[in-house]
Jmol script that loads the backbone (N, CA, C; Angstrom):
load data "model"
ATOM      1  N   UNK A   1      -4.667   4.639   0.422  1.00  0.00           N
ATOM      2  CA  UNK A   1      -3.467   5.124  -0.199  1.00  0.00           C
ATOM      3  C   UNK A   1      -3.758   5.320  -1.671  1.00  0.00           C
ATOM      4  N   UNK A   2      -3.377   6.445  -2.230  1.00  0.00           N
ATOM      5  CA  UNK A   2      -3.656   6.732  -3.622  1.00  0.00           C
ATOM      6  C   UNK A   2      -2.355   6.894  -4.389  1.00  0.00           C
ATOM      7  N   UNK A   3      -1.885   5.811  -4.991  1.00  0.00           N
ATOM      8  CA  UNK A   3      -0.722   5.900  -5.862  1.00  0.00           C
ATOM      9  C   UNK A   3      -1.157   6.354  -7.245  1.00  0.00           C
ATOM     10  N   UNK A   4      -2.382   6.032  -7.578  1.00  0.00           N
ATOM     11  CA  UNK A   4      -3.062   6.521  -8.756  1.00  0.00           C
ATOM     12  C   UNK A   4      -2.377   6.288 -10.088  1.00  0.00           C
ATOM     13  N   UNK A   5      -2.737   7.139 -11.036  1.00  0.00           N
ATOM     14  CA  UNK A   5      -2.264   6.999 -12.415  1.00  0.00           C
ATOM     15  C   UNK A   5      -0.758   7.141 -12.532  1.00  0.00           C
ATOM     16  N   UNK A   6      -0.141   7.916 -11.666  1.00  0.00           N
ATOM     17  CA  UNK A   6       1.317   8.098 -11.752  1.00  0.00           C
ATOM     18  C   UNK A   6       2.035   6.763 -11.606  1.00  0.00           C
ATOM     19  N   UNK A   7       1.584   5.923 -10.691  1.00  0.00           N
ATOM     20  CA  UNK A   7       2.215   4.615 -10.501  1.00  0.00           C
ATOM     21  C   UNK A   7       2.033   3.750 -11.737  1.00  0.00           C
ATOM     22  N   UNK A   8       0.826   3.723 -12.281  1.00  0.00           N
ATOM     23  CA  UNK A   8       0.585   2.939 -13.486  1.00  0.00           C
ATOM     24  C   UNK A   8       1.456   3.435 -14.633  1.00  0.00           C
ATOM     25  N   UNK A   9       1.583   4.747 -14.764  1.00  0.00           N
ATOM     26  CA  UNK A   9       2.374   5.335 -15.841  1.00  0.00           C
ATOM     27  C   UNK A   9       3.849   4.967 -15.679  1.00  0.00           C
ATOM     28  N   UNK A  10       4.388   5.106 -14.472  1.00  0.00           N
ATOM     29  CA  UNK A  10       5.799   4.833 -14.224  1.00  0.00           C
ATOM     30  C   UNK A  10       6.129   3.347 -14.316  1.00  0.00           C
ATOM     31  N   UNK A  11       5.199   2.509 -13.893  1.00  0.00           N
ATOM     32  CA  UNK A  11       5.466   1.076 -13.818  1.00  0.00           C
ATOM     33  C   UNK A  11       4.909   0.311 -15.010  1.00  0.00           C
ATOM     34  N   UNK A  12       4.304   1.003 -15.944  1.00  0.00           N
ATOM     35  CA  UNK A  12       3.767   0.329 -17.113  1.00  0.00           C
ATOM     36  C   UNK A  12       2.465  -0.395 -16.833  1.00  0.00           C
ATOM     37  N   UNK A  13       1.785  -0.055 -15.764  1.00  0.00           N
ATOM     38  CA  UNK A  13       0.493  -0.671 -15.452  1.00  0.00           C
ATOM     39  C   UNK A  13       0.657  -1.911 -14.600  1.00  0.00           C
ATOM     40  N   UNK A  14      -0.414  -2.308 -13.949  1.00  0.00           N
ATOM     41  CA  UNK A  14      -0.386  -3.480 -13.090  1.00  0.00           C
ATOM     42  C   UNK A  14      -0.133  -4.756 -13.886  1.00  0.00           C
ATOM     43  N   UNK A  15       0.644  -5.698 -13.300  1.00  0.00           N
ATOM     44  CA  UNK A  15       0.922  -6.938 -14.008  1.00  0.00           C
ATOM     45  C   UNK A  15       0.786  -8.176 -13.131  1.00  0.00           C
ATOM     46  N   UNK A  16       0.620  -8.048 -11.840  1.00  0.00           N
ATOM     47  CA  UNK A  16       0.494  -9.189 -10.935  1.00  0.00           C
ATOM     48  C   UNK A  16      -0.968  -9.560 -10.771  1.00  0.00           C
ATOM     49  N   UNK A  17      -1.221 -10.631 -10.018  1.00  0.00           N
ATOM     50  CA  UNK A  17      -2.584 -11.067  -9.763  1.00  0.00           C
ATOM     51  C   UNK A  17      -3.450  -9.949  -9.214  1.00  0.00           C
ATOM     52  N   UNK A  18      -4.648  -9.814  -9.764  1.00  0.00           N
ATOM     53  CA  UNK A  18      -5.593  -8.766  -9.378  1.00  0.00           C
ATOM     54  C   UNK A  18      -5.037  -7.370  -9.635  1.00  0.00           C
ATOM     55  N   UNK A  19      -3.954  -7.259 -10.416  1.00  0.00           N
ATOM     56  CA  UNK A  19      -3.354  -5.958 -10.702  1.00  0.00           C
ATOM     57  C   UNK A  19      -2.518  -5.414  -9.562  1.00  0.00           C
ATOM     58  N   UNK A  20      -2.140  -6.276  -8.613  1.00  0.00           N
ATOM     59  CA  UNK A  20      -1.419  -5.822  -7.426  1.00  0.00           C
ATOM     60  C   UNK A  20       0.034  -5.479  -7.721  1.00  0.00           C
ATOM     61  N   UNK A  21       0.645  -4.717  -6.818  1.00  0.00           N
ATOM     62  CA  UNK A  21       2.072  -4.414  -6.850  1.00  0.00           C
ATOM     63  C   UNK A  21       2.662  -4.768  -5.500  1.00  0.00           C
ATOM     64  N   UNK A  22       3.837  -5.427  -5.486  1.00  0.00           N
ATOM     65  CA  UNK A  22       4.533  -5.739  -4.238  1.00  0.00           C
ATOM     66  C   UNK A  22       5.218  -4.478  -3.740  1.00  0.00           C
ATOM     67  N   UNK A  23       5.092  -4.218  -2.440  1.00  0.00           N
ATOM     68  CA  UNK A  23       5.664  -3.014  -1.843  1.00  0.00           C
ATOM     69  C   UNK A  23       6.262  -3.333  -0.484  1.00  0.00           C
ATOM     70  N   UNK A  24       7.156  -2.462  -0.041  1.00  0.00           N
ATOM     71  CA  UNK A  24       7.608  -2.458   1.347  1.00  0.00           C
ATOM     72  C   UNK A  24       6.959  -1.247   1.982  1.00  0.00           C
ATOM     73  N   UNK A  25       6.389  -1.441   3.152  1.00  0.00           N
ATOM     74  CA  UNK A  25       5.592  -0.402   3.799  1.00  0.00           C
ATOM     75  C   UNK A  25       6.156  -0.097   5.182  1.00  0.00           C
ATOM     76  N   UNK A  26       6.109   1.159   5.567  1.00  0.00           N
ATOM     77  CA  UNK A  26       6.476   1.566   6.915  1.00  0.00           C
ATOM     78  C   UNK A  26       5.394   2.434   7.515  1.00  0.00           C
ATOM     79  N   UNK A  27       5.000   2.105   8.733  1.00  0.00           N
ATOM     80  CA  UNK A  27       4.067   2.917   9.518  1.00  0.00           C
ATOM     81  C   UNK A  27       4.664   3.002  10.911  1.00  0.00           C
ATOM     82  N   UNK A  28       4.993   4.210  11.350  1.00  0.00           N
ATOM     83  CA  UNK A  28       5.638   4.355  12.653  1.00  0.00           C
ATOM     84  C   UNK A  28       6.936   3.567  12.670  1.00  0.00           C
ATOM     85  N   UNK A  29       7.091   2.699  13.681  1.00  0.00           N
ATOM     86  CA  UNK A  29       8.311   1.895  13.813  1.00  0.00           C
ATOM     87  C   UNK A  29       8.185   0.530  13.146  1.00  0.00           C
ATOM     88  N   UNK A  30       7.064   0.269  12.486  1.00  0.00           N
ATOM     89  CA  UNK A  30       6.790  -1.035  11.898  1.00  0.00           C
ATOM     90  C   UNK A  30       7.010  -1.013  10.394  1.00  0.00           C
ATOM     91  N   UNK A  31       7.741  -2.012   9.884  1.00  0.00           N
ATOM     92  CA  UNK A  31       7.997  -2.158   8.454  1.00  0.00           C
ATOM     93  C   UNK A  31       7.635  -3.578   8.055  1.00  0.00           C
ATOM     94  N   UNK A  32       6.995  -3.732   6.887  1.00  0.00           N
ATOM     95  CA  UNK A  32       6.642  -5.053   6.387  1.00  0.00           C
ATOM     96  C   UNK A  32       6.481  -5.008   4.873  1.00  0.00           C
ATOM     97  N   UNK A  33       6.413  -6.199   4.266  1.00  0.00           N
ATOM     98  CA  UNK A  33       6.170  -6.317   2.826  1.00  0.00           C
ATOM     99  C   UNK A  33       4.720  -6.713   2.620  1.00  0.00           C
ATOM    100  N   UNK A  34       4.122  -6.135   1.582  1.00  0.00           N
ATOM    101  CA  UNK A  34       2.709  -6.377   1.312  1.00  0.00           C
ATOM    102  C   UNK A  34       2.443  -6.149  -0.169  1.00  0.00           C
ATOM    103  N   UNK A  35       1.195  -6.223  -0.547  1.00  0.00           N
ATOM    104  CA  UNK A  35       0.761  -5.871  -1.890  1.00  0.00           C
ATOM    105  C   UNK A  35      -0.265  -4.767  -1.787  1.00  0.00           C
ATOM    106  N   UNK A  36      -0.234  -3.861  -2.765  1.00  0.00           N
ATOM    107  CA  UNK A  36      -1.296  -2.869  -2.905  1.00  0.00           C
ATOM    108  C   UNK A  36      -2.135  -3.288  -4.101  1.00  0.00           C
ATOM    109  N   UNK A  37      -3.434  -2.998  -4.032  1.00  0.00           N
ATOM    110  CA  UNK A  37      -4.371  -3.447  -5.039  1.00  0.00           C
ATOM    111  C   UNK A  37      -5.084  -2.252  -5.662  1.00  0.00           C
ATOM    112  N   UNK A  38      -5.227  -2.255  -7.000  1.00  0.00           N
ATOM    113  CA  UNK A  38      -5.898  -1.132  -7.655  1.00  0.00           C
ATOM    114  C   UNK A  38      -7.378  -1.094  -7.289  1.00  0.00           C
ATOM    115  N   UNK A  39      -7.900   0.122  -7.171  1.00  0.00           N
ATOM    116  CA  UNK A  39      -9.314   0.354  -6.890  1.00  0.00           C
ATOM    117  C   UNK A  39      -9.777   1.455  -7.839  1.00  0.00           C
ATOM    118  N   UNK A  40     -10.865   1.231  -8.518  1.00  0.00           N
ATOM    119  CA  UNK A  40     -11.298   2.173  -9.557  1.00  0.00           C
ATOM    120  C   UNK A  40     -11.650   3.557  -9.025  1.00  0.00           C
ATOM    121  N   UNK A  41     -11.962   3.678  -7.745  1.00  0.00           N
ATOM    122  CA  UNK A  41     -12.339   4.992  -7.207  1.00  0.00           C
ATOM    123  C   UNK A  41     -11.292   5.604  -6.286  1.00  0.00           C
ATOM    124  N   UNK A  42     -10.376   4.776  -5.738  1.00  0.00           N
ATOM    125  CA  UNK A  42      -9.427   5.291  -4.743  1.00  0.00           C
ATOM    126  C   UNK A  42      -7.972   5.198  -5.155  1.00  0.00           C
ATOM    127  N   UNK A  43      -7.660   4.745  -6.347  1.00  0.00           N
ATOM    128  CA  UNK A  43      -6.263   4.574  -6.746  1.00  0.00           C
ATOM    129  C   UNK A  43      -5.787   3.189  -6.379  1.00  0.00           C
ATOM    130  N   UNK A  44      -5.049   3.045  -5.284  1.00  0.00           N
ATOM    131  CA  UNK A  44      -4.594   1.750  -4.784  1.00  0.00           C
ATOM    132  C   UNK A  44      -4.983   1.612  -3.323  1.00  0.00           C
ATOM    133  N   UNK A  45      -5.232   0.373  -2.911  1.00  0.00           N
ATOM    134  CA  UNK A  45      -5.622   0.074  -1.532  1.00  0.00           C
ATOM    135  C   UNK A  45      -4.511  -0.739  -0.881  1.00  0.00           C
ATOM    136  N   UNK A  46      -4.138  -0.354   0.334  1.00  0.00           N
ATOM    137  CA  UNK A  46      -3.132  -1.073   1.116  1.00  0.00           C
ATOM    138  C   UNK A  46      -3.808  -1.702   2.328  1.00  0.00           C
ATOM    139  N   UNK A  47      -4.000  -3.026   2.320  1.00  0.00           N
ATOM    140  CA  UNK A  47      -4.513  -3.671   3.526  1.00  0.00           C
ATOM    141  C   UNK A  47      -3.440  -3.609   4.621  1.00  0.00           C
ATOM    142  N   UNK A  48      -3.830  -3.255   5.837  1.00  0.00           N
ATOM    143  CA  UNK A  48      -2.887  -3.159   6.953  1.00  0.00           C
ATOM    144  C   UNK A  48      -3.183  -4.287   7.929  1.00  0.00           C
ATOM    145  N   UNK A  49      -2.169  -5.116   8.175  1.00  0.00           N
ATOM    146  CA  UNK A  49      -2.323  -6.272   9.047  1.00  0.00           C
ATOM    147  C   UNK A  49      -2.745  -5.864  10.461  1.00  0.00           C
ATOM    148  N   UNK A  50      -3.482  -6.751  11.100  1.00  0.00           N
ATOM    149  CA  UNK A  50      -3.922  -6.516  12.475  1.00  0.00           C
ATOM    150  C   UNK A  50      -2.738  -6.271  13.400  1.00  0.00           C
ATOM    151  N   UNK A  51      -1.671  -7.058  13.234  1.00  0.00           N
ATOM    152  CA  UNK A  51      -0.488  -6.894  14.094  1.00  0.00           C
ATOM    153  C   UNK A  51       0.090  -5.488  13.971  1.00  0.00           C
ATOM    154  N   UNK A  52       0.087  -4.928  12.763  1.00  0.00           N
ATOM    155  CA  UNK A  52       0.584  -3.566  12.555  1.00  0.00           C
ATOM    156  C   UNK A  52      -0.362  -2.564  13.211  1.00  0.00           C
ATOM    157  N   UNK A  53      -1.660  -2.733  12.985  1.00  0.00           N
ATOM    158  CA  UNK A  53      -2.646  -1.808  13.590  1.00  0.00           C
ATOM    159  C   UNK A  53      -2.518  -1.800  15.104  1.00  0.00           C
ATOM    160  N   UNK A  54      -2.346  -2.978  15.692  1.00  0.00           N
ATOM    161  CA  UNK A  54      -2.208  -3.058  17.154  1.00  0.00           C
ATOM    162  C   UNK A  54      -0.889  -2.456  17.620  1.00  0.00           C
ATOM    163  N   UNK A  55       0.212  -2.770  16.939  1.00  0.00           N
ATOM    164  CA  UNK A  55       1.529  -2.259  17.335  1.00  0.00           C
ATOM    165  C   UNK A  55       1.584  -0.736  17.255  1.00  0.00           C
ATOM    166  N   UNK A  56       0.923  -0.169  16.250  1.00  0.00           N
ATOM    167  CA  UNK A  56       0.958   1.282  16.046  1.00  0.00           C
ATOM    168  C   UNK A  56      -0.274   1.988  16.616  1.00  0.00           C
ATOM    169  N   UNK A  57      -1.118   1.221  17.316  1.00  0.00           N
ATOM    170  CA  UNK A  57      -2.319   1.764  17.965  1.00  0.00           C
ATOM    171  C   UNK A  57      -3.211   2.528  16.973  1.00  0.00           C
ATOM    172  N   UNK A  58      -3.485   1.872  15.830  1.00  0.00           N
ATOM    173  CA  UNK A  58      -4.331   2.458  14.799  1.00  0.00           C
ATOM    174  C   UNK A  58      -5.739   1.882  14.895  1.00  0.00           C
ATOM    175  N   UNK A  59      -6.726   2.759  14.850  1.00  0.00           N
ATOM    176  CA  UNK A  59      -8.131   2.368  14.856  1.00  0.00           C
ATOM    177  C   UNK A  59      -8.759   2.760  13.528  1.00  0.00           C
ATOM    178  N   UNK A  60      -9.883   2.126  13.157  1.00  0.00           N
ATOM    179  CA  UNK A  60     -10.564   2.507  11.917  1.00  0.00           C
ATOM    180  C   UNK A  60     -10.804   4.020  11.860  1.00  0.00           C
ATOM    181  N   UNK A  61     -10.474   4.609  10.712  1.00  0.00           N
ATOM    182  CA  UNK A  61     -10.661   6.046  10.526  1.00  0.00           C
ATOM    183  C   UNK A  61      -9.461   6.892  10.905  1.00  0.00           C
ATOM    184  N   UNK A  62      -8.452   6.299  11.583  1.00  0.00           N
ATOM    185  CA  UNK A  62      -7.248   7.050  11.941  1.00  0.00           C
ATOM    186  C   UNK A  62      -6.456   7.420  10.685  1.00  0.00           C
ATOM    187  N   UNK A  63      -5.740   8.521  10.771  1.00  0.00           N
ATOM    188  CA  UNK A  63      -4.836   8.937   9.705  1.00  0.00           C
ATOM    189  C   UNK A  63      -3.423   8.581  10.138  1.00  0.00           C
ATOM    190  N   UNK A  64      -2.647   7.979   9.222  1.00  0.00           N
ATOM    191  CA  UNK A  64      -1.282   7.574   9.548  1.00  0.00           C
ATOM    192  C   UNK A  64      -0.343   8.000   8.433  1.00  0.00           C
ATOM    193  N   UNK A  65       0.889   8.311   8.787  1.00  0.00           N
ATOM    194  CA  UNK A  65       1.931   8.592   7.793  1.00  0.00           C
ATOM    195  C   UNK A  65       2.507   7.246   7.361  1.00  0.00           C
ATOM    196  N   UNK A  66       2.482   6.997   6.066  1.00  0.00           N
ATOM    197  CA  UNK A  66       2.886   5.703   5.515  1.00  0.00           C
ATOM    198  C   UNK A  66       3.980   5.934   4.464  1.00  0.00           C
ATOM    199  N   UNK A  67       5.052   5.142   4.525  1.00  0.00           N
ATOM    200  CA  UNK A  67       6.039   5.157   3.459  1.00  0.00           C
ATOM    201  C   UNK A  67       5.859   3.881   2.639  1.00  0.00           C
ATOM    202  N   UNK A  68       5.946   4.024   1.323  1.00  0.00           N
ATOM    203  CA  UNK A  68       5.744   2.878   0.439  1.00  0.00           C
ATOM    204  C   UNK A  68       6.870   2.849  -0.596  1.00  0.00           C
ATOM    205  N   UNK A  69       7.523   1.706  -0.723  1.00  0.00           N
ATOM    206  CA  UNK A  69       8.543   1.508  -1.740  1.00  0.00           C
ATOM    207  C   UNK A  69       8.083   0.355  -2.625  1.00  0.00           C
ATOM    208  N   UNK A  70       7.967   0.608  -3.920  1.00  0.00           N
ATOM    209  CA  UNK A  70       7.565  -0.441  -4.853  1.00  0.00           C
ATOM    210  C   UNK A  70       8.757  -1.381  -5.051  1.00  0.00           C
ATOM    211  N   UNK A  71       8.519  -2.698  -4.902  1.00  0.00           N
ATOM    212  CA  UNK A  71       9.595  -3.684  -4.984  1.00  0.00           C
ATOM    213  C   UNK A  71       9.732  -4.287  -6.367  1.00  0.00           C
ATOM    214  N   UNK A  72       8.650  -4.425  -7.093  1.00  0.00           N
ATOM    215  CA  UNK A  72       8.678  -5.054  -8.421  1.00  0.00           C
ATOM    216  C   UNK A  72       8.675  -3.994  -9.493  1.00  0.00           C
ATOM    217  N   UNK A  73       9.848  -3.636  -9.987  1.00  0.00           N
ATOM    218  CA  UNK A  73       9.905  -2.633 -11.054  1.00  0.00           C
ATOM    219  C   UNK A  73      10.134  -3.293 -12.379  1.00  0.00           C
TER     220      UNK A  73
END
end "model"
wireframe off; spacefill off
backbone 0.3
color backbone group
């Protein structure tokens, strides 16, 4: 997931541990709260829990439509 510079600009830059941001995420019918972490080459990284991958039948390399709402503004 690439939230990139726009997120840093709008949110004033990362401020949580490891530069993370708290988010609410939706993939298919599954919704959960998580953190996204900055990555110097990819923007932000969203780890996806095993339970979500299994529920939504996601395998490594699959493309998924993801909704992300930043919780800590």
